[in-house]
Structure formats: structure tokens, C-alpha cells
A tleap script that builds the chain and sets N, CA, C and O, in Angstrom:
source leaprc.protein.ff14SB
mol = sequence {
  NMET ARG ARG PRO ARG ALA PRO ALA GLY HIE
  GLN TYR GLY VAL PRO VAL PRO VAL THR LYS
  GLN ARG LYS GLN VAL LEU LEU ARG LEU ASP
  PRO ALA VAL HIE ASP ALA LEU ALA ARG TRP
  ALA ALA ASP GLU LEU ARG SER THR ASN ALA
  GLN VAL GLU TYR LEU LEU ARG GLN ALA LEU
  ALA ALA ALA GLY ARG LEU PRO LYS GLU THR
  GLY PRO LEU PRO ARG ARG GLY ARG PRO PRO
  LYS ASP GLY THR SER GLY CASP
}
set mol.1.N position { 121.093 89.552 75.116 }
set mol.1.CA position { 120.343 90.292 74.128 }
set mol.1.C position { 118.894 90.441 74.601 }
set mol.1.O position { 118.279 89.482 75.068 }
set mol.2.N position { 118.376 91.629 74.476 }
set mol.2.CA position { 117.002 91.898 74.911 }
set mol.2.C position { 116.006 91.558 73.823 }
set mol.2.O position { 116.268 91.720 72.631 }
set mol.3.N position { 114.852 91.082 74.269 }
set mol.3.CA position { 113.768 90.843 73.321 }
set mol.3.C position { 113.100 92.160 72.992 }
set mol.3.O position { 113.036 93.036 73.855 }
set mol.4.N position { 112.607 92.335 71.799 }
set mol.4.CA position { 111.895 93.577 71.472 }
set mol.4.C position { 110.597 93.651 72.258 }
set mol.4.O position { 109.927 92.644 72.486 }
set mol.5.N position { 110.268 94.839 72.657 }
set mol.5.CA position { 109.019 95.046 73.391 }
set mol.5.C position { 107.834 95.046 72.444 }
set mol.5.O position { 107.937 95.426 71.277 }
set mol.6.N position { 106.720 94.612 72.978 }
set mol.6.CA position { 105.484 94.652 72.201 }
set mol.6.C position { 105.022 96.097 72.103 }
set mol.6.O position { 105.282 96.886 73.012 }
set mol.7.N position { 104.349 96.456 71.033 }
set mol.7.CA position { 103.862 97.831 70.923 }
set mol.7.C position { 102.919 98.167 72.068 }
set mol.7.O position { 102.051 97.374 72.432 }
set mol.8.N position { 103.107 99.367 72.631 }
set mol.8.CA position { 102.324 99.769 73.798 }
set mol.8.C position { 101.166 100.679 73.446 }
set mol.8.O position { 100.434 101.105 74.339 }
set mol.9.N position { 100.978 100.990 72.184 }
set mol.9.CA position { 99.947 101.939 71.786 }
set mol.9.C position { 98.553 101.551 72.224 }
set mol.9.O position { 97.763 102.421 72.591 }
set mol.10.N position { 98.227 100.272 72.197 }
set mol.10.CA position { 96.874 99.841 72.565 }
set mol.10.C position { 96.625 99.934 74.060 }
set mol.10.O position { 95.476 99.850 74.494 }
set mol.11.N position { 97.674 100.106 74.861 }
set mol.11.CA position { 97.516 100.181 76.306 }
set mol.11.C position { 97.093 101.564 76.769 }
set mol.11.O position { 96.478 101.689 77.828 }
set mol.12.N position { 97.398 102.585 76.024 }
set mol.12.CA position { 97.069 103.945 76.447 }
set mol.12.C position { 95.570 104.164 76.410 }
set mol.12.O position { 94.881 103.705 75.499 }
set mol.13.N position { 95.077 104.871 77.411 }
set mol.13.CA position { 93.658 105.169 77.471 }
set mol.13.C position { 92.829 104.084 78.129 }
set mol.13.O position { 91.625 104.257 78.317 }
set mol.14.N position { 93.446 102.977 78.481 }
set mol.14.CA position { 92.729 101.895 79.143 }
set mol.14.C position { 92.833 102.114 80.643 }
set mol.14.O position { 93.941 102.171 81.176 }
set mol.15.N position { 91.704 102.238 81.341 }
set mol.15.CA position { 91.784 102.459 82.788 }
set mol.15.C position { 92.404 101.269 83.502 }
set mol.15.O position { 92.169 100.118 83.135 }
set mol.16.N position { 93.182 101.555 84.507 }
set mol.16.CA position { 93.816 100.515 85.308 }
set mol.16.C position { 92.806 100.044 86.349 }
set mol.16.O position { 92.267 100.861 87.096 }
set mol.17.N position { 92.542 98.740 86.410 }
set mol.17.CA position { 91.564 98.264 87.393 }
set mol.17.C position { 92.090 98.450 88.818 }
set mol.17.O position { 93.277 98.264 89.087 }
set mol.18.N position { 91.191 98.817 89.712 }
set mol.18.CA position { 91.541 98.992 91.119 }
set mol.18.C position { 91.328 97.655 91.814 }
set mol.18.O position { 90.237 97.086 91.767 }
set mol.19.N position { 92.375 97.162 92.455 }
set mol.19.CA position { 92.244 95.892 93.160 }
set mol.19.C position { 91.992 96.147 94.636 }
set mol.19.O position { 92.361 97.196 95.165 }
set mol.20.N position { 91.377 95.208 95.285 }
set mol.20.CA position { 91.080 95.334 96.709 }
set mol.20.C position { 92.182 94.753 97.574 }
set mol.20.O position { 92.121 94.850 98.800 }
set mol.21.N position { 93.196 94.146 96.952 }
set mol.21.CA position { 94.298 93.596 97.730 }
set mol.21.C position { 95.192 94.724 98.221 }
set mol.21.O position { 95.329 95.752 97.559 }
set mol.22.N position { 95.795 94.526 99.380 }
set mol.22.CA position { 96.725 95.499 99.938 }
set mol.22.C position { 98.036 95.378 99.180 }
set mol.22.O position { 98.486 94.269 98.890 }
set mol.23.N position { 98.640 96.487 98.862 }
set mol.23.CA position { 99.901 96.513 98.130 }
set mol.23.C position { 101.068 96.520 99.102 }
set mol.23.O position { 100.981 97.096 100.186 }
set mol.24.N position { 102.150 95.885 98.712 }
set mol.24.CA position { 103.368 95.890 99.505 }
set mol.24.C position { 104.350 96.844 98.849 }
set mol.24.O position { 104.522 96.839 97.630 }
set mol.25.N position { 105.000 97.674 99.686 }
set mol.25.CA position { 105.938 98.664 99.186 }
set mol.25.C position { 107.211 98.590 100.014 }
set mol.25.O position { 107.165 98.577 101.244 }
set mol.26.N position { 108.341 98.542 99.331 }
set mol.26.CA position { 109.619 98.610 100.019 }
set mol.26.C position { 109.958 100.085 100.202 }
set mol.26.O position { 109.968 100.846 99.235 }
set mol.27.N position { 110.233 100.483 101.420 }
set mol.27.CA position { 110.506 101.886 101.726 }
set mol.27.C position { 111.842 101.991 102.434 }
set mol.27.O position { 112.054 101.369 103.475 }
set mol.28.N position { 112.735 102.775 101.870 }
set mol.28.CA position { 114.036 102.986 102.497 }
set mol.28.C position { 113.994 104.301 103.256 }
set mol.28.O position { 113.670 105.344 102.688 }
set mol.29.N position { 114.322 104.249 104.544 }
set mol.29.CA position { 114.284 105.432 105.397 }
set mol.29.C position { 115.621 105.629 106.083 }
set mol.29.O position { 116.362 104.676 106.326 }
set mol.30.N position { 115.912 106.867 106.387 }
set mol.30.CA position { 117.049 107.179 107.241 }
set mol.30.C position { 116.771 106.524 108.595 }
set mol.30.O position { 115.639 106.582 109.075 }
set mol.31.N position { 117.765 105.907 109.218 }
set mol.31.CA position { 117.530 105.241 110.504 }
set mol.31.C position { 116.942 106.156 111.580 }
set mol.31.O position { 116.121 105.711 112.383 }
set mol.32.N position { 117.344 107.409 111.607 }
set mol.32.CA position { 116.801 108.335 112.604 }
set mol.32.C position { 115.322 108.617 112.338 }
set mol.32.O position { 114.531 108.744 113.273 }
set mol.33.N position { 114.955 108.713 111.059 }
set mol.33.CA position { 113.552 108.929 110.704 }
set mol.33.C position { 112.729 107.702 111.088 }
set mol.33.O position { 111.627 107.828 111.623 }
set mol.34.N position { 113.269 106.518 110.813 }
set mol.34.CA position { 112.554 105.291 111.176 }
set mol.34.C position { 112.357 105.195 112.685 }
set mol.34.O position { 111.274 104.840 113.150 }
set mol.35.N position { 113.394 105.507 113.442 }
set mol.35.CA position { 113.287 105.451 114.903 }
set mol.35.C position { 112.230 106.421 115.422 }
set mol.35.O position { 111.438 106.072 116.297 }
set mol.36.N position { 112.220 107.637 114.884 }
set mol.36.CA position { 111.221 108.624 115.299 }
set mol.36.C position { 109.814 108.158 114.934 }
set mol.36.O position { 108.877 108.320 115.715 }
set mol.37.N position { 109.675 107.582 113.750 }
set mol.37.CA position { 108.381 107.077 113.297 }
set mol.37.C position { 107.916 105.911 114.170 }
set mol.37.O position { 106.739 105.829 114.524 }
set mol.38.N position { 108.834 105.016 114.514 }
set mol.38.CA position { 108.492 103.873 115.365 }
set mol.38.C position { 108.065 104.333 116.759 }
set mol.38.O position { 107.129 103.777 117.336 }
set mol.39.N position { 108.744 105.344 117.302 }
set mol.39.CA position { 108.351 105.869 118.622 }
set mol.39.C position { 106.968 106.501 118.555 }
set mol.39.O position { 106.140 106.289 119.442 }
set mol.40.N position { 106.718 107.274 117.511 }
set mol.40.CA position { 105.415 107.920 117.329 }
set mol.40.C position { 104.324 106.859 117.206 }
set mol.40.O position { 103.262 106.988 117.814 }
set mol.41.N position { 104.582 105.814 116.424 }
set mol.41.CA position { 103.607 104.735 116.259 }
set mol.41.C position { 103.323 104.064 117.593 }
set mol.41.O position { 102.167 103.777 117.905 }
set mol.42.N position { 104.354 103.811 118.378 }
set mol.42.CA position { 104.170 103.177 119.683 }
set mol.42.C position { 103.347 104.066 120.607 }
set mol.42.O position { 102.517 103.567 121.367 }
set mol.43.N position { 103.567 105.365 120.549 }
set mol.43.CA position { 102.795 106.296 121.368 }
set mol.43.C position { 101.309 106.244 121.032 }
set mol.43.O position { 100.466 106.447 121.905 }
set mol.44.N position { 100.990 105.975 119.777 }
set mol.44.CA position { 99.593 105.934 119.337 }
set mol.44.C position { 99.069 104.510 119.203 }
set mol.44.O position { 98.011 104.286 118.615 }
set mol.45.N position { 99.818 103.538 119.754 }
set mol.45.CA position { 99.428 102.124 119.749 }
set mol.45.C position { 99.171 101.592 118.350 }
set mol.45.O position { 98.201 100.871 118.115 }
set mol.46.N position { 100.058 101.958 117.415 }
set mol.46.CA position { 100.006 101.457 116.046 }
set mol.46.C position { 101.330 100.785 115.731 }
set mol.46.O position { 102.339 101.024 116.394 }
set mol.47.N position { 101.310 99.943 114.712 }
set mol.47.CA position { 102.562 99.422 114.186 }
set mol.47.C position { 103.204 100.537 113.356 }
set mol.47.O position { 102.544 101.507 112.983 }
set mol.48.N position { 104.477 100.386 113.079 }
set mol.48.CA position { 105.160 101.382 112.242 }
set mol.48.C position { 104.516 101.419 110.862 }
set mol.48.O position { 104.332 102.496 110.295 }
set mol.49.N position { 104.174 100.264 110.320 }
set mol.49.CA position { 103.539 100.204 109.010 }
set mol.49.C position { 102.189 100.927 109.013 }
set mol.49.O position { 101.884 101.681 108.089 }
set mol.50.N position { 101.385 100.698 110.049 }
set mol.50.CA position { 100.080 101.362 110.153 }
set mol.50.C position { 100.249 102.869 110.304 }
set mol.50.O position { 99.438 103.640 109.790 }
set mol.51.N position { 101.293 103.291 111.004 }
set mol.51.CA position { 101.548 104.718 111.180 }
set mol.51.C position { 101.912 105.365 109.843 }
set mol.51.O position { 101.465 106.473 109.548 }
set mol.52.N position { 102.718 104.679 109.040 }
set mol.52.CA position { 103.082 105.201 107.718 }
set mol.52.C position { 101.830 105.361 106.873 }
set mol.52.O position { 101.645 106.398 106.236 }
set mol.53.N position { 100.960 104.344 106.856 }
set mol.53.CA position { 99.733 104.438 106.060 }
set mol.53.C position { 98.832 105.555 106.576 }
set mol.53.O position { 98.246 106.289 105.780 }
set mol.54.N position { 98.713 105.693 107.884 }
set mol.54.CA position { 97.895 106.751 108.481 }
set mol.54.C position { 98.404 108.126 108.039 }
set mol.54.O position { 97.619 108.983 107.632 }
set mol.55.N position { 99.711 108.327 108.120 }
set mol.55.CA position { 100.286 109.622 107.750 }
set mol.55.C position { 100.158 109.900 106.251 }
set mol.55.O position { 99.900 111.033 105.845 }
set mol.56.N position { 100.336 108.873 105.441 }
set mol.56.CA position { 100.170 109.060 103.999 }
set mol.56.C position { 98.727 109.420 103.649 }
set mol.56.O position { 98.486 110.278 102.800 }
set mol.57.N position { 97.776 108.767 104.300 }
set mol.57.CA position { 96.369 109.099 104.047 }
set mol.57.C position { 96.050 110.532 104.476 }
set mol.57.O position { 95.325 111.248 103.785 }
set mol.58.N position { 96.601 110.942 105.624 }
set mol.58.CA position { 96.394 112.327 106.077 }
set mol.58.C position { 96.957 113.320 105.066 }
set mol.58.O position { 96.307 114.310 104.731 }
set mol.59.N position { 98.162 113.053 104.583 }
set mol.59.CA position { 98.802 113.946 103.616 }
set mol.59.C position { 98.016 113.995 102.310 }
set mol.59.O position { 97.836 115.070 101.738 }
set mol.60.N position { 97.546 112.843 101.833 }
set mol.60.CA position { 96.749 112.814 100.612 }
set mol.60.C position { 95.438 113.579 100.788 }
set mol.60.O position { 95.029 114.321 99.895 }
set mol.61.N position { 94.787 113.404 101.920 }
set mol.61.CA position { 93.531 114.109 102.180 }
set mol.61.C position { 93.772 115.615 102.257 }
set mol.61.O position { 92.994 116.392 101.702 }
set mol.62.N position { 94.829 116.034 102.930 }
set mol.62.CA position { 95.129 117.461 103.062 }
set mol.62.C position { 95.434 118.088 101.710 }
set mol.62.O position { 95.132 119.260 101.486 }
set mol.63.N position { 96.031 117.316 100.806 }
set mol.63.CA position { 96.363 117.819 99.474 }
set mol.63.C position { 95.200 117.674 98.495 }
set mol.63.O position { 95.300 118.089 97.341 }
set mol.64.N position { 94.095 117.083 98.958 }
set mol.64.CA position { 92.945 116.876 98.086 }
set mol.64.C position { 93.191 115.783 97.059 }
set mol.64.O position { 92.596 115.803 95.982 }
set mol.65.N position { 94.056 114.832 97.374 }
set mol.65.CA position { 94.418 113.781 96.429 }
set mol.65.C position { 94.022 112.380 96.892 }
set mol.65.O position { 94.364 111.400 96.231 }
set mol.66.N position { 93.317 112.267 98.000 }
set mol.66.CA position { 92.879 110.957 98.470 }
set mol.66.C position { 91.701 110.511 97.609 }
set mol.66.O position { 90.682 111.200 97.573 }
set mol.67.N position { 91.812 109.376 96.915 }
set mol.67.CA position { 90.714 108.924 96.054 }
set mol.67.C position { 89.430 108.692 96.849 }
set mol.67.O position { 89.470 108.231 97.990 }
set mol.68.N position { 88.297 109.015 96.237 }
set mol.68.CA position { 86.999 108.869 96.910 }
set mol.68.C position { 86.679 107.417 97.224 }
set mol.68.O position { 85.995 107.121 98.203 }
set mol.69.N position { 87.181 106.503 96.381 }
set mol.69.CA position { 86.864 105.089 96.585 }
set mol.69.C position { 87.775 104.421 97.611 }
set mol.69.O position { 87.682 103.212 97.825 }
set mol.70.N position { 88.654 105.195 98.249 }
set mol.70.CA position { 89.540 104.635 99.271 }
set mol.70.C position { 88.722 104.202 100.476 }
set mol.70.O position { 87.947 104.981 101.031 }
set mol.71.N position { 88.906 102.963 100.867 }
set mol.71.CA position { 88.191 102.434 102.019 }
set mol.71.C position { 88.817 102.917 103.317 }
set mol.71.O position { 89.865 103.563 103.303 }
set mol.72.N position { 88.185 102.610 104.423 }
set mol.72.CA position { 88.735 103.011 105.718 }
set mol.72.C position { 89.985 102.192 106.035 }
set mol.72.O position { 90.234 101.148 105.432 }
set mol.73.N position { 90.755 102.687 106.984 }
set mol.73.CA position { 91.915 101.925 107.437 }
set mol.73.C position { 91.432 100.605 108.003 }
set mol.73.O position { 90.420 100.566 108.702 }
set mol.74.N position { 92.138 99.525 107.715 }
set mol.74.CA position { 91.710 98.231 108.269 }
set mol.74.C position { 91.804 98.225 109.782 }
set mol.74.O position { 92.739 98.780 110.360 }
set mol.75.N position { 90.844 97.603 110.408 }
set mol.75.CA position { 90.855 97.477 111.869 }
set mol.75.C position { 91.910 96.469 112.247 }
set mol.75.O position { 92.025 95.415 111.620 }
set mol.76.N position { 92.668 96.781 113.252 }
set mol.76.CA position { 93.732 95.886 113.710 }
set mol.76.C position { 93.322 95.226 115.016 }
set mol.76.O position { 92.397 95.675 115.693 }
set mol.77.N position { 94.009 94.175 115.352 }
set mol.77.CA position { 93.771 93.527 116.633 }
set mol.77.C position { 92.774 92.394 116.537 }
set mol.77.O position { 92.310 92.031 115.456 }
set mol.78.N position { 92.463 91.856 117.672 }
set mol.78.CA position { 91.574 90.705 117.784 }
set mol.78.C position { 90.123 91.155 117.645 }
set mol.78.O position { 89.728 92.147 118.257 }
set mol.79.N position { 89.321 90.443 116.850 }
set mol.79.CA position { 87.899 90.800 116.731 }
set mol.79.C position { 87.168 90.494 118.027 }
set mol.79.O position { 87.625 89.656 118.804 }
set mol.80.N position { 86.037 91.158 118.278 }
set mol.80.CA position { 85.257 90.888 119.487 }
set mol.80.C position { 84.788 89.437 119.498 }
set mol.80.O position { 84.574 88.834 118.446 }
set mol.81.N position { 84.630 88.880 120.709 }
set mol.81.CA position { 84.245 87.474 120.864 }
set mol.81.C position { 82.872 87.179 120.286 }
set mol.81.O position { 82.674 86.135 119.664 }
set mol.82.N position { 81.913 88.090 120.483 }
set mol.82.CA position { 80.550 87.818 120.041 }
set mol.82.C position { 80.251 88.390 118.655 }
set mol.82.O position { 79.116 88.299 118.185 }
set mol.83.N position { 81.249 88.976 117.996 }
set mol.83.CA position { 81.054 89.506 116.649 }
set mol.83.C position { 80.432 90.885 116.602 }
set mol.83.O position { 80.122 91.379 115.518 }
set mol.84.N position { 80.238 91.527 117.756 }
set mol.84.CA position { 79.678 92.872 117.774 }
set mol.84.C position { 80.810 93.888 117.857 }
set mol.84.O position { 81.986 93.529 117.805 }
set mol.85.N position { 80.441 95.160 117.987 }
set mol.85.CA position { 81.426 96.223 118.010 }
set mol.85.C position { 82.242 96.265 119.291 }
set mol.85.O position { 83.266 96.948 119.332 }
set mol.86.N position { 81.835 95.573 120.320 }
set mol.86.CA position { 82.602 95.501 121.555 }
set mol.86.C position { 82.243 96.555 122.565 }
set mol.86.O position { 82.912 96.673 123.592 }
set mol.87.N position { 81.183 97.345 122.303 }
set mol.87.CA position { 80.764 98.402 123.265 }
set mol.87.C position { 79.898 97.853 124.337 }
set mol.87.O position { 79.462 98.595 125.218 }
savepdb mol mol.pdb
quit
């Protein structure tokens, strides 16, 4: 037996807080699509996950739907030894 839900009326109109934590998403792909994506990611020296995020950000930007408060893609790899940019 299900419990009755609490009334949701007070929730409407309340902005959802934006968190700075990275979200995890389960994504089901056709194996051929995954293989093509993995090859493309390897060609650009990215992980498959980073390639998916890169492509999603490109698509959102092209559609004019990328939020302004979206931060840059996280830098991957080992940080420089002296803490500088490495140039």
C-alpha cells in the first residue's frame, strides 16, 4: 500500500538551487554509437565521458540553451608541479 503524497502546491514557484557538485547520469547507448563516440574521444585525447559532456555543451550553446552560469569544463590530468599554468 502506498503512502499518500504530501501536497505539492507550496513547491511550485520555488527556484531550484544550483549545486556545484557534478551530477552523475546513467546513459544507455547503442553499442555502435558508443564505439564511435569512444574512438572520437580517443582521437581528441578525452575520456568518453568528457567527450559526451563536450558535445552536450556544444549542442546547448548552438541552441542558445547553455546557462550563463555554467562554468568551464573541468581541467583533466595531472596539475603542473609548480602550480603554474605549465607554459
